[in-house]
C-alpha positions as CSV (number, residue, x, y, z in Angstrom):
1,M,-5.7,-2.6,2.8
2,K,-6.7,0.2,0.5
3,L,-4.4,2.5,-0.8
4,T,-4.6,6.1,-1.6
5,V,-2.0,7.5,-3.9
6,V,-1.7,11.3,-3.7
7,S,-0.1,13.5,-6.4
8,P,0.3,17.2,-5.8
9,T,0.1,19.4,-9.1
10,L,1.0,22.9,-10.2
11,N,0.8,23.5,-14.2
12,E,0.7,19.7,-14.8
13,S,-2.2,19.6,-17.2
14,E,-0.2,17.4,-19.8
15,N,1.4,14.8,-17.4
16,V,-1.8,14.0,-15.2
17,P,-3.4,11.7,-18.0
18,R,-0.1,9.8,-18.5
19,L,0.4,9.7,-14.6
20,V,-3.1,7.9,-14.2
21,Q,-2.5,5.8,-17.0
22,E,0.9,4.4,-15.7
23,L,-0.5,4.2,-12.0
24,E,-3.6,2.1,-13.5
25,Q,-1.0,-0.3,-15.2
26,V,1.1,-1.3,-12.2
27,L,-1.5,-1.3,-9.5
28,T,-3.4,-4.1,-11.2
29,G,-5.2,-6.0,-8.4
30,F,-4.6,-3.6,-5.6
31,D,-7.6,-1.8,-4.3
32,Y,-6.8,2.1,-4.6
33,E,-7.7,5.6,-5.2
34,I,-6.0,8.7,-6.7
35,I,-6.1,12.0,-5.4
36,I,-5.0,14.9,-7.4
37,V,-4.4,17.7,-5.3
38,D,-3.9,20.7,-7.5
39,D,-2.9,24.3,-6.2
40,D,-5.3,26.1,-8.6
41,S,-2.8,25.8,-11.5
42,P,-3.1,28.5,-14.2
43,D,-3.1,25.8,-16.9
44,R,-6.3,24.4,-15.2
45,T,-4.8,21.1,-14.1
46,W,-7.4,20.6,-11.8
47,E,-10.1,20.7,-14.8
48,V,-8.1,17.9,-16.6
49,A,-8.2,15.8,-13.4
50,Q,-11.9,16.5,-13.1
51,E,-12.6,15.2,-16.7
52,L,-10.5,12.1,-15.3
53,A,-12.8,11.7,-12.2
54,R,-15.9,11.6,-14.4
55,Q,-14.6,8.7,-16.1
56,D,-13.0,6.7,-13.2
57,S,-14.5,7.0,-9.8
58,R,-11.5,5.8,-8.2
59,I,-9.9,9.2,-8.9
60,R,-10.5,12.3,-6.8
61,V,-9.7,15.9,-7.2
62,I,-8.9,18.4,-4.8
63,R,-8.6,22.0,-5.8
64,R,-6.4,23.9,-3.3
65,Q,-7.3,28.2,-3.4
66,T,-5.8,29.2,-0.3
67,S,-2.5,28.4,1.5
68,R,-0.9,27.1,-1.6
69,S,2.2,25.0,-1.0
70,L,3.4,21.4,-2.0
71,G,3.8,20.5,1.7
72,W,0.2,21.6,2.8
73,S,-1.3,19.9,-0.4
74,V,0.4,16.7,0.7
75,I,-0.9,16.9,4.2
76,D,-4.6,18.1,3.1
77,A,-4.7,15.2,0.4
78,F,-3.4,12.6,3.1
79,S,-5.9,14.0,5.7
80,A,-9.0,13.2,3.2
81,A,-7.6,9.8,2.0
82,Q,-9.8,6.9,2.5
83,G,-6.9,4.4,2.2
84,D,-5.1,2.5,4.9
85,L,-1.9,3.0,3.2
86,L,-0.6,6.3,1.7
87,A,1.4,7.1,-1.3
88,C,2.9,10.5,-2.7
89,I,4.3,10.5,-6.2
90,D,5.0,13.8,-8.1
91,S,2.8,14.4,-11.2
92,D,5.7,15.4,-13.7
93,L,6.4,11.6,-14.5
94,Q,10.1,11.9,-13.0
95,H,9.1,9.3,-10.2
96,D,8.9,5.7,-11.6
97,P,5.5,4.2,-10.7
98,A,6.7,0.8,-11.9
99,I,8.5,0.5,-8.3
100,L,5.2,1.5,-6.4
101,P,4.5,-2.3,-5.9
102,Q,7.8,-3.1,-4.4
103,M,7.4,0.0,-2.1
104,L,4.2,-1.2,-0.8
105,E,5.5,-4.9,-0.6
106,Q,8.3,-3.5,2.2
107,L,5.5,-1.7,4.0
108,L,2.9,-4.5,4.2
109,C,5.6,-7.2,5.1
110,G,6.0,-5.2,8.2
111,A,9.6,-4.6,7.5
112,C,9.5,-1.0,7.3
113,D,7.2,2.1,8.7
114,L,8.2,4.4,5.8
115,V,9.7,3.2,2.5
116,V,11.3,5.7,-0.1
117,G,11.7,5.8,-3.8
118,S,15.6,6.4,-3.7
119,R,17.6,8.0,-6.4
120,Y,20.7,7.5,-4.2
121,A,20.4,3.9,-2.8
122,P,22.5,1.5,-4.4
123,G,21.0,0.7,-7.6
124,G,19.4,4.0,-8.1
125,G,20.4,6.9,-10.5
126,V,19.4,10.5,-11.5
127,G,19.3,9.9,-15.2
128,H,20.9,12.8,-17.6
129,W,21.4,15.5,-14.8
130,G,24.3,18.0,-15.5
131,R,27.2,18.3,-13.1
132,I,25.7,21.4,-11.6
133,R,22.5,20.0,-10.7
134,R,24.2,16.7,-9.4
135,F,26.1,19.1,-7.0
136,E,23.1,21.0,-6.0
137,S,21.2,17.8,-5.2
138,W,24.4,16.3,-3.4
139,L,24.7,19.1,-1.0
140,A,21.1,19.6,-0.3
141,T,21.2,15.7,0.6
142,K,24.5,16.1,3.0
143,L,22.7,19.2,4.7
144,A,19.6,17.1,5.4
145,R,21.6,14.2,7.0
146,W,23.9,16.5,8.7
147,V,21.6,19.1,9.9
148,V,18.4,16.9,10.8
149,G,20.3,13.9,11.6
150,I,18.0,11.4,9.3
151,Q,20.5,8.9,8.1
152,I,18.8,7.7,4.8
153,Y,20.3,7.9,1.1
154,D,17.7,10.2,-0.3
155,P,16.0,12.6,2.2
156,M,15.0,14.9,-0.2
157,S,12.7,12.2,-2.3
158,G,9.3,13.3,-2.8
159,Y,8.3,9.7,-3.7
160,F,7.2,7.6,-0.4
161,V,4.8,5.3,1.2
162,L,3.6,5.2,4.9
163,R,0.5,3.9,6.8
164,R,-2.1,6.2,7.2
165,A,-2.3,5.8,11.0
166,D,1.6,6.9,11.3
167,F,0.5,9.7,9.5
168,L,-2.1,10.6,11.7
169,R,0.2,10.2,14.6
170,V,2.5,13.3,13.5
171,R,-0.2,15.1,11.4
172,D,-0.4,18.1,13.7
173,S,3.3,18.4,14.4
174,L,4.0,19.1,10.6
175,N,4.7,22.4,9.1
176,G,3.3,22.5,5.4
177,Q,5.4,25.2,4.6
178,G,8.3,23.1,4.3
179,F,9.6,22.2,0.7
180,K,10.4,18.4,1.2
181,I,7.4,16.9,2.9
182,L,9.2,13.5,3.5
183,L,12.1,15.3,5.3
184,E,9.3,16.8,7.5
185,I,7.3,13.7,8.3
186,A,10.6,11.3,9.0
187,A,11.7,14.0,11.4
188,H,8.6,13.9,13.5
189,L,8.3,9.8,13.1
190,P,10.2,8.6,16.5
191,H,11.9,5.1,16.0
192,A,10.6,4.9,12.1
193,R,12.0,1.8,10.3
194,I,12.8,3.8,6.9
195,G,13.4,1.3,3.8
196,E,14.5,2.6,0.3
197,I,13.6,1.3,-3.1
198,P,16.2,2.4,-5.8
199,Y,14.9,3.8,-9.2
200,T,16.4,6.0,-11.8
201,F,14.8,9.7,-12.1
202,R,13.4,10.0,-15.2
203,S,13.3,13.3,-17.6
204,R,10.3,15.5,-17.3
205,L,8.1,15.2,-20.3
206,A,6.1,18.4,-20.1
207,G,6.0,21.4,-17.9
208,E,8.9,23.3,-16.1
209,T,10.8,22.5,-13.0
210,K,9.5,24.2,-9.8
211,L,13.2,24.8,-8.4
212,S,13.9,28.7,-7.8
213,R,15.5,30.7,-5.2
214,R,12.3,31.1,-3.1
215,V,12.3,27.2,-3.0
216,V,16.0,27.0,-1.8
217,Y,15.4,29.7,0.9
218,A,12.3,27.7,2.2
219,Y,14.6,24.4,2.2
220,I,17.2,26.1,4.4
221,S,14.6,27.4,6.6
222,Q,13.1,24.0,6.8
223,L,16.3,22.2,7.8
224,L,16.9,25.1,10.4
225,R,13.5,24.3,12.2
226,L,13.8,20.5,11.7
227,A,17.4,20.5,13.2
228,H,15.5,21.3,17.0
229,V,12.7,18.4,16.5
230,K,13.4,16.0,19.1
231,T,13.1,12.3,17.7
232,A,15.8,10.4,19.5
233,P,16.8,8.0,18.3
234,R,16.8,9.4,14.8
235,S,15.3,7.2,11.9
236,K,17.6,4.1,10.7
237,T,17.6,3.0,7.0
238,F,17.0,-0.6,5.7
239,P,18.1,-0.2,1.8
240,S,15.8,-2.3,0.0
241,P,16.9,-4.6,-3.1
242,L,15.5,-4.4,-6.5
243,T,14.0,-7.9,-6.1
C-alpha cells in the first residue's frame, strides 16, 4: 500500500528540509509520497518545499492562498493524496518520525482504524515543558475527553495515521476551522478502533509556536460544536506498546 505523509506548514522554511530528511530515513522500504501543504507562508516555506520537490519526485507541494487554516490544510492535502494510507505530522520536528513505522504497523495489521502518536500514553512524554504549559495541555486534554467523549490518552495530538477510505467516508462532515483535526476526524468516525503509540514531544528547532488566544478560542468553539456530533458508541482506545 502507498503512504501519503502530509505536513501542514506556516513559516517553517528552516524545518521542512530536516523533516523530509528524517522521513526518508524512517520510511526506507515503504512506497510513499510527502505532501507539504503551506498556507502561503511569509517566509516562503512553499518555495523551499518546491525546491525539494524538484530534487525528489516523491515530494509534492500545495500552496494555499485562500481559506487558510490548519484543519483545511490537512483536509485538502488528504483529498489530493495518492496513497491508500494517510499520515499527518507537524513540520516543526516536535513529532518524532521514528515511531511512524510502528504506527503504520498497527494500522496495517488490522488492529486499529486510527493510530495516534501519543504524548500521554504510557511511555510517552512532553519533554521540557514548564508547569504552565503542562497544566494548559492537561486541561485541554481533559476538556476534549469530557465534552466530546473520545476516551484516548492524547486527543489533542496532531500526529496520526488512518486509511484514506475512512477519511473519505467522513470528509464531507469535517469542519476545517477546527484547531485539532484529529479530534474532528475521531468524533466523526463511528465505532473506530483507536491505537496510540507513545513518544516524547521534542523541542522546536526553529520558528515560533502557533499557540495564541485566537487558537484557544477556536479550540473551545470546536469542542462545543463536536459535543453535538452523534457517533455512538464513542471511540475506544487500544494503547500500543513501544515494541
